[in-house]
N, C-alpha and C positions, 0 to 999 in steps of 0.2 A: 478456326481451323477452316483448309479448305481442301476440299475432298472432289476428285473426279473417277466416276464411275465406266466403265467404258463396257459394250460389249457388244456382239450384234442380236438380231431380234430374235426377241425369246430365249434369251441367255442369262435371263436373272438379274441382270442388272438393276432394276428397277427395284426387285424385290429385297435386293442387298441393299440398296439404299436408302430405303424404307426402314428398313430391320436397323441400320446405322443411324436414323433418325431416330427410334423409338431407343435405342441404347444410349443416345446422346443425353439423355435426362431431364432434355430442354424444352418447352414449347417446340412446338413446328407448327410453319407456316410451309404448305405446299405450292409451287410455282407452277400451274399447267402452260408450256409452249402451245399446246396442239390445239387446232381449229377442227373442230370434226364435223367435215362438210358432208361426209356421207354416212351410211350406216353401217358400214365395216369400221370406220372409223368412232361411230359414236356406243359402236359393242368396245372398243377396245378402250375408250374412257370409263365407261361403264364398269368395267372389269377394274382399273384401278380405281373406280372410287369405291365400289365395295369392299376392295382389301384395305384401304386405309382405314386408319383409325377416327373415329367421329368428331374427339376432340380437338383434330389437325384444323389448323386455319386452310383455307383455298383462297389464292389468287390466282385468275386468267388471265395474261399477259403473252399476246401474242409475236409482240416488235419491242416492246419497250422497255427489256429485261433489265438494263443498268440501271434506271428509274426506278423499279420495283426495289432491287435489291437494296440500294440507296436508301430509300425511304424506310424499308423494313428491317434491315438487318440490324440487333440488337445483342447486346454480350447476353444477355438472359434467352437468345430464342436460336434456332436451326431452321433456316430456307432450305427445301428440297426442291429442285430446279427438275424438272424431267419434261422435257428433253431438251438439249441444245441443239440436235443436228433437226428436230422438229422446227425449234426459233427458227435457226439460219435457213431454212426451206421458205418460212415465210416471208421474211428477208428477201430471198433470191426470187420470189413470186412476185415481188413489188414491181420487179424489174428497172430498181435503180440502184445501179454500183455505189452511189455514194451514199444512200442512206444503210445497204451494210456493211460500208469499211465503217462509216460514222457509228453505228450501234456495236458493232464488233469492239472498237475503237473505244468507246465509254465503256462498255463490258471489263476490257482487259485493264483500263486507266483505273477501275474505281476497286479492284478485286485488293488492294493491297491496306484500302483506309475501311474496310467491312470487318464491324465487330462477329462475334459470333462464328457461329458453324454452319458453313455453307458445302450441299452436296450437290455437284453436279452431276447429271445421267447424258449420257451422249452416245449414239451409235456407233460404232468402228465400222466405218463402212471402205476403208481403204485397205483391205486383206483380201481383197477378189480383182479378178480381171479390171484393166483399164473399161470403162463403161463405153458405148457408143451412144455417140448424142453428144453436143458442145455442154448443154444443159445438166445434163448428169456427171459429165468429167469436171463443170465448174462444183459441182455440189460436192465431190470426193475432193478435191483438190482444197476447196475453202473449210471444208470440215477436219480435214485432215491439220493444215494450218491452224484453226483453231485447238485443236486439240494440243499441237503443241504447245502453241502460246501457252494454253490455259495448265499444262502438265508442268509447266517450266514455273508458272505462278504456284502452284496447289502444293501443299506440305503432304498429301498422300496419293496416288493413281494406282489404280485399280482395274484390270481387266477380267470380267467376268465372261467365262464359257462353261456351258452345262453346268451353270448355278454353279460353277466353283471360283472363287477368287483367286485371280493369281495378284500379289500385289510388286506394281513395276517401282514405287517409290513411294519412299517414309515406312510407320512402322506396318509391319504384318497383321491381318486382321488373325 
């Protein structure tokens, strides 16, 4: 089963994804896409680590997400990817349009063949004003296109607001 959990900053999306992973009854591997490059981001990472069960596996992969999913997905396993917008940001910062397209296409192409349960977490950024600046607008556009393509492929899509899940597609929580 493929699930997409969307929400704004501090909406409860990661907490919900972690709860769903625990409830899956499967072994869980957390795939972290962030690159903690400053003190504030280090604090966020530490907060997430402290919340996760110690028995969960961890893979830190900022760019080659499709490769990791193909290597690690198994029928008896749950992979939790947190988060897609950080992954996309890492690719945008490479300043290589072809790499972003290639990695996104590889991700979308591999989804149908992945066994087990995969839970994706991502920031919903397209509900506000159009941002100033070319890179910021591109980020919002790319995130929106990625979310649409993933939502089409996922069996469940949930929007999380104020810690409350709103199921947009699939079985309600």
